[in-house]
C-alpha positions as CSV (number, residue, x, y, z in Angstrom):
1,M,-71.0,13.4,-255.0
2,A,-73.9,11.3,-254.1
3,T,-73.4,8.5,-251.5
4,I,-75.2,5.3,-250.7
5,Y,-76.8,7.1,-247.7
6,D,-78.3,9.7,-250.2
7,V,-79.8,6.8,-252.2
8,S,-81.3,5.2,-249.2
9,V,-83.0,8.5,-248.1
10,M,-84.4,9.3,-251.6
11,A,-85.6,5.7,-252.0
12,G,-87.0,5.5,-248.5
13,V,-85.2,2.3,-247.7
14,S,-82.4,1.1,-245.4
15,L,-78.7,1.1,-246.3
16,A,-78.9,-2.7,-246.2
17,T,-81.6,-2.7,-248.8
18,V,-79.6,-0.5,-251.1
19,S,-76.6,-2.8,-250.7
20,R,-78.8,-5.8,-251.5
21,V,-80.0,-4.2,-254.7
22,M,-76.4,-3.3,-255.8
23,N,-75.5,-7.0,-255.2
24,N,-78.5,-8.3,-257.2
25,N,-79.9,-10.0,-254.1
26,T,-83.1,-11.8,-255.0
27,K,-84.6,-11.1,-251.6
28,V,-85.5,-7.6,-252.6
29,S,-88.9,-7.1,-254.2
30,D,-89.1,-5.8,-257.8
31,R,-90.9,-2.6,-256.5
32,T,-88.3,-1.8,-253.9
33,K,-85.5,-2.6,-256.4
34,Q,-86.9,-0.2,-258.9
35,K,-87.2,2.6,-256.3
36,V,-83.5,2.2,-255.4
37,L,-82.5,2.1,-259.1
38,D,-84.5,5.2,-259.8
39,A,-82.9,7.0,-256.9
40,M,-79.4,6.0,-258.1
41,Q,-80.2,7.2,-261.6
42,T,-81.6,10.5,-260.3
43,L,-78.6,11.2,-258.1
44,G,-76.1,9.9,-260.6
45,Y,-74.8,7.4,-258.1
46,R,-72.2,4.8,-259.1
47,P,-71.0,2.2,-256.6
48,N,-67.3,2.4,-255.7
49,T,-66.4,-1.1,-256.5
50,I,-62.8,-0.7,-255.3
51,A,-64.0,0.5,-251.9
52,Q,-66.6,-2.3,-251.8
53,S,-63.9,-5.0,-252.5
54,L,-61.7,-3.6,-249.8
55,A,-64.5,-3.6,-247.3
56,S,-65.7,-7.0,-248.1
57,N,-62.4,-8.6,-249.2
58,C,-64.2,-9.7,-252.3
59,S,-63.9,-8.2,-255.8
60,N,-66.5,-10.4,-257.5
61,S,-64.0,-10.8,-260.4
62,V,-62.2,-13.9,-261.6
63,G,-59.0,-13.9,-263.6
64,V,-58.9,-16.1,-266.7
65,L,-55.6,-16.9,-268.4
66,V,-55.7,-18.6,-271.7
67,S,-53.0,-19.7,-274.2
68,Q,-54.3,-17.5,-277.0
69,L,-57.3,-15.4,-278.0
70,D,-57.7,-16.3,-281.6
71,G,-58.9,-19.5,-283.3
72,P,-62.0,-21.7,-282.9
73,F,-60.8,-23.5,-279.8
74,Y,-60.6,-21.0,-277.0
75,G,-63.7,-18.9,-277.8
76,P,-66.2,-21.5,-276.7
77,M,-64.2,-22.1,-273.5
78,M,-64.2,-18.4,-272.6
79,T,-67.9,-18.1,-273.5
80,E,-68.8,-20.9,-271.0
81,I,-66.7,-19.4,-268.3
82,E,-68.1,-15.9,-268.7
83,T,-71.7,-17.2,-268.9
84,A,-71.4,-19.3,-265.8
85,L,-69.8,-16.6,-263.7
86,R,-72.0,-13.8,-265.0
87,S,-75.1,-15.8,-264.0
88,A,-73.7,-15.5,-260.4
89,N,-73.0,-11.8,-260.8
90,K,-69.3,-12.3,-261.2
91,H,-67.1,-10.8,-263.9
92,V,-64.0,-12.0,-265.7
93,I,-60.7,-10.4,-266.4
94,I,-58.9,-12.1,-269.3
95,A,-55.2,-12.3,-270.1
96,A,-53.2,-14.3,-272.7
97,G,-50.0,-16.3,-272.0
98,H,-49.2,-17.3,-275.6
99,S,-47.6,-20.5,-274.5
100,D,-44.6,-18.6,-273.2
101,E,-43.3,-19.1,-269.7
102,A,-42.4,-15.5,-269.0
103,Q,-45.7,-14.2,-270.5
104,E,-47.7,-16.7,-268.5
105,K,-46.1,-15.7,-265.2
106,D,-46.5,-12.0,-266.1
107,S,-50.2,-12.5,-266.8
108,V,-50.7,-14.4,-263.5
109,E,-49.1,-11.5,-261.6
110,F,-51.2,-9.0,-263.5
111,L,-54.5,-10.9,-262.7
112,M,-53.5,-11.2,-259.0
113,S,-52.7,-7.4,-258.9
114,R,-56.2,-6.7,-260.1
115,G,-57.5,-8.3,-256.9
116,C,-59.2,-11.3,-258.5
117,D,-60.9,-13.6,-256.1
118,A,-59.7,-16.6,-258.1
119,L,-57.7,-17.6,-261.2
120,I,-58.8,-20.0,-264.0
121,L,-55.6,-21.0,-265.7
122,D,-55.1,-22.6,-269.1
123,V,-51.3,-22.6,-269.1
124,E,-48.8,-24.7,-271.0
125,A,-45.3,-23.3,-270.5
126,V,-45.0,-22.8,-266.7
127,S,-43.8,-25.8,-264.7
128,D,-45.8,-28.1,-262.4
129,D,-43.7,-26.9,-259.5
130,Y,-44.6,-23.3,-260.2
131,L,-48.3,-24.1,-260.2
132,I,-48.1,-26.2,-257.1
133,E,-46.4,-23.3,-255.3
134,L,-49.0,-20.9,-256.7
135,S,-51.8,-23.1,-255.3
136,K,-50.4,-22.5,-251.8
137,G,-50.9,-18.7,-252.1
138,P,-53.9,-16.6,-251.0
139,T,-55.6,-16.6,-254.4
140,P,-57.3,-19.9,-255.3
141,I,-56.5,-21.4,-258.7
142,V,-58.0,-24.0,-260.9
143,L,-56.4,-25.5,-264.0
144,I,-58.0,-26.3,-267.3
145,N,-56.7,-29.0,-269.7
146,R,-53.8,-29.9,-267.4
147,Y,-53.4,-32.6,-264.7
148,I,-51.0,-32.4,-261.8
149,D,-51.3,-35.2,-259.3
150,A,-50.2,-33.1,-256.3
151,I,-53.1,-30.6,-256.9
152,K,-55.5,-32.9,-258.7
153,E,-58.5,-31.4,-256.9
154,R,-57.8,-28.2,-258.7
155,C,-57.5,-29.7,-262.2
156,V,-60.2,-29.9,-264.9
157,Y,-58.8,-32.1,-267.7
158,L,-59.3,-34.4,-270.6
159,E,-57.8,-37.9,-270.8
160,N,-55.6,-37.0,-273.8
161,E,-53.7,-40.2,-273.9
162,L,-56.9,-42.1,-274.3
163,G,-58.0,-39.7,-277.0
164,G,-54.8,-40.2,-278.9
165,F,-55.2,-44.0,-278.6
166,M,-58.8,-43.8,-279.8
167,A,-57.9,-41.8,-283.0
168,T,-55.2,-44.2,-284.1
169,D,-57.1,-47.3,-283.0
170,Y,-59.9,-46.3,-285.3
171,I,-57.5,-45.8,-288.3
172,L,-55.8,-49.1,-287.6
173,S,-59.1,-50.9,-287.3
174,L,-59.7,-49.9,-291.0
175,G,-56.6,-51.9,-292.0
176,H,-54.1,-49.0,-292.3
177,T,-50.5,-49.8,-291.5
178,H,-48.7,-47.0,-293.3
179,V,-49.8,-44.2,-290.9
180,A,-48.3,-40.8,-290.5
181,Y,-48.7,-38.6,-287.4
182,I,-48.8,-34.8,-287.3
183,S,-48.4,-33.6,-283.7
184,G,-48.5,-30.2,-282.0
185,P,-45.5,-28.7,-280.2
186,L,-44.0,-31.4,-278.1
187,F,-43.3,-29.1,-275.1
188,K,-47.1,-29.2,-274.4
189,L,-48.3,-32.0,-272.1
190,D,-51.5,-32.7,-274.0
191,V,-49.4,-33.1,-277.2
192,R,-47.1,-35.6,-275.6
193,D,-50.1,-37.5,-274.1
194,R,-51.8,-37.8,-277.5
195,L,-48.6,-39.0,-279.1
196,K,-48.3,-41.5,-276.3
197,G,-51.8,-42.8,-277.0
198,H,-50.9,-43.0,-280.8
199,K,-47.9,-45.2,-280.0
200,R,-49.9,-47.4,-277.7
201,A,-52.4,-48.1,-280.4
202,L,-49.7,-48.9,-282.9
203,A,-48.1,-51.3,-280.4
204,Q,-51.4,-53.1,-279.9
205,Y,-51.6,-53.7,-283.7
206,N,-47.9,-54.6,-283.9
207,V,-47.3,-51.7,-286.2
208,P,-43.9,-50.1,-285.6
209,F,-43.7,-46.4,-284.9
210,D,-41.8,-44.7,-287.8
211,E,-40.2,-41.6,-286.6
212,S,-39.8,-40.3,-290.2
213,L,-43.6,-40.2,-290.5
214,H,-44.0,-38.1,-287.4
215,Y,-44.0,-34.3,-288.0
216,E,-44.0,-31.8,-285.1
217,S,-46.2,-28.9,-286.1
218,D,-48.0,-26.0,-284.4
219,F,-51.7,-26.7,-284.1
220,K,-52.6,-24.3,-287.0
221,E,-53.9,-24.9,-290.5
222,A,-50.7,-23.6,-292.2
223,G,-48.7,-25.9,-289.9
224,G,-50.8,-28.9,-291.1
225,S,-50.1,-27.8,-294.7
226,D,-46.4,-27.6,-294.2
227,A,-46.4,-31.0,-292.4
228,M,-48.3,-32.7,-295.3
229,E,-46.0,-31.2,-297.9
230,H,-43.0,-32.6,-296.0
231,L,-44.6,-36.1,-295.6
232,L,-45.5,-36.3,-299.3
233,S,-42.0,-35.3,-300.3
234,L,-40.6,-38.4,-298.6
235,N,-42.1,-40.6,-301.3
236,T,-43.0,-43.1,-298.6
237,P,-46.3,-45.0,-298.8
238,I,-48.8,-43.3,-296.6
239,T,-52.5,-44.5,-296.5
240,A,-53.6,-42.5,-293.4
241,V,-52.7,-39.5,-291.4
242,V,-53.6,-39.0,-287.7
243,C,-53.6,-35.3,-286.8
244,A,-53.4,-34.0,-283.2
245,N,-56.0,-31.4,-283.9
246,D,-58.7,-30.5,-286.5
247,Q,-57.0,-27.3,-287.7
248,M,-53.9,-29.1,-288.8
249,A,-56.0,-31.9,-290.4
250,S,-57.8,-29.3,-292.5
251,G,-54.5,-27.8,-293.7
252,A,-53.1,-31.3,-294.5
253,I,-56.3,-32.3,-296.4
254,A,-56.1,-29.2,-298.5
255,V,-52.5,-30.0,-299.6
256,C,-53.6,-33.6,-300.5
257,L,-56.4,-32.3,-302.7
258,E,-53.9,-29.8,-304.4
259,H,-51.7,-32.8,-305.2
260,G,-54.6,-34.7,-306.8
261,L,-55.1,-37.1,-303.9
262,R,-58.7,-38.1,-303.1
263,V,-59.8,-38.2,-299.4
264,P,-60.6,-40.8,-298.3
265,D,-60.1,-42.9,-301.4
266,D,-56.4,-42.4,-301.7
267,I,-55.6,-41.3,-298.1
268,S,-57.6,-41.3,-294.9
269,F,-57.6,-38.6,-292.1
270,I,-58.7,-38.2,-288.6
271,G,-58.4,-35.1,-286.4
272,Y,-58.8,-34.2,-282.8
273,D,-60.9,-31.6,-280.9
274,N,-64.2,-31.8,-282.8
275,I,-64.3,-28.0,-283.6
276,P,-67.4,-27.0,-285.7
277,F,-66.1,-26.1,-289.2
278,P,-64.7,-29.6,-290.2
279,Q,-68.2,-31.0,-289.8
280,Y,-69.3,-28.8,-292.8
281,I,-66.5,-29.5,-295.3
282,S,-66.2,-32.3,-297.8
283,P,-65.2,-34.8,-296.7
284,K,-66.5,-34.4,-293.2
285,L,-63.7,-34.9,-290.8
286,S,-63.6,-37.9,-288.4
287,T,-62.3,-36.7,-285.1
288,V,-62.0,-37.1,-281.3
289,S,-63.8,-34.7,-279.1
290,N,-62.1,-32.3,-276.8
291,P,-65.0,-30.7,-274.8
292,I,-63.1,-27.5,-273.9
293,N,-66.3,-25.6,-273.5
294,E,-67.6,-28.0,-270.9
295,M,-64.2,-27.9,-269.1
296,G,-64.5,-24.1,-269.0
297,K,-67.9,-24.4,-267.5
298,M,-66.7,-26.8,-264.9
299,A,-63.7,-24.6,-264.0
300,A,-66.2,-21.7,-263.4
301,R,-68.4,-24.0,-261.3
302,W,-65.3,-24.9,-259.3
303,V,-64.7,-21.3,-258.5
304,L,-68.4,-20.7,-257.6
305,Q,-68.3,-23.7,-255.3
306,Q,-64.9,-23.4,-253.7
307,V,-64.5,-19.6,-253.6
308,Y,-68.0,-18.2,-253.4
309,N,-69.4,-21.1,-251.3
310,N,-72.1,-22.1,-253.7
311,Q,-72.5,-25.7,-252.5
312,E,-75.3,-26.4,-255.0
313,M,-72.7,-26.5,-257.8
314,T,-71.6,-29.9,-259.0
315,V,-68.2,-30.2,-260.6
316,D,-66.9,-32.9,-262.9
317,S,-63.2,-32.6,-263.2
318,S,-62.3,-35.5,-265.5
319,F,-63.5,-35.8,-269.1
320,K,-63.3,-38.7,-271.5
321,P,-62.9,-38.2,-275.2
322,E,-65.4,-39.4,-277.7
323,L,-64.9,-40.7,-281.2
324,F,-66.9,-39.1,-284.0
325,I,-66.8,-41.1,-287.2
326,R,-67.6,-39.2,-290.4
327,T,-66.3,-39.5,-294.0
328,S,-62.6,-38.7,-294.0
329,A,-61.4,-42.2,-293.4
330,K,-62.3,-45.5,-295.0
331,Q,-61.5,-49.2,-294.9
332,I,-58.3,-49.9,-296.9
333,D,-58.7,-52.0,-300.0
C-alpha cells in the first residue's frame, strides 16, 4: 500500500508539499500540484482521512441536523450550508430529527460520534436547557431558526413575532375584521411567536382574537386543506385567512376554489416563508419572507469563523422578515 512518503519521492517534493496539496492549500503552484496528483494516481494513493483527523484533531466535517429532508423549505438552507462549507474544503454530514425529541437527541449523538468539528442544529423538540448544556461541551454548536438568550451568540434566527405581526397587520389594513388563522404545531417556538404577532396586530386594531377561527395544523398543504374545510364548516363569516406558512396557504386556497369561492374577491389570503412556487400560481400569494437560505449561509459562516478561525467571515445572526404584497389579498368592500 502506497504511503505519503512514496508520493513525495515519486513527485520529487517534500512531505509538507504533498500535505498542502491534499489540503488544497493555495500556496502550492499548479505545476507542483499536478505532479503530486499524478503521483497519487499512479500509486493509487488515497489519504487516510481518519488518521489525518486523529493527528490534527480536525475532521474537516460539520454535522447538520435538520427537522426534515423533504419539502421546499429545507433544501435551500442545506444548499447554502453545503456551498459555504465546501468552498472552504469542509464537508457536511446530514441527519434529520423529524421534530421529535428522542430522534433529535439521537441524531446529535450520531453526528458527534462521527467526529464532526461543529454542529449546525435546526431543532424544535429538544429543550433550551438541553441545548445550553450541549453548548458547554467540546463540540461547538450553532442554532438556526431558534433564539435562546443564554447562548444568543450561537443563534441565527428570524424575528418571527414581528413577521406574524406584519402578515396580520397587512390584512387588517385592508379593512378585514373577520380573520381566521391557520397555525403550525404549537409546540414549535416559531409557531408560537408568529401567533403572538398575529394577536398583537389584532389588538392594535381592536379586533378580538376568536379562538374558534384558529386552527392548529402541520405546516403541510394537506393540513392547510383540512384547516380550511373545518373553518368553512363553521358557517362563520370569514373574509381573510392568515396562514403561518405558504404550503398551508396553498392547500387552503385550493379548498376555497373547490367551494366556488374567489380569491381574493370573496376571501383574502396571506402566507409566510416566501417559498418559490406560490409566486407562480394564480392568485400570486402575498407572504412574509423567511430567509432560511441566508440563515443557513450565516450558520456555516459562524462555523468557519469560530471553529476554523477564518476571521475574514462576517456573520449576521438576526434577520428581519419582509412583506411581499402580491394578488391574494384585496381591500374589503
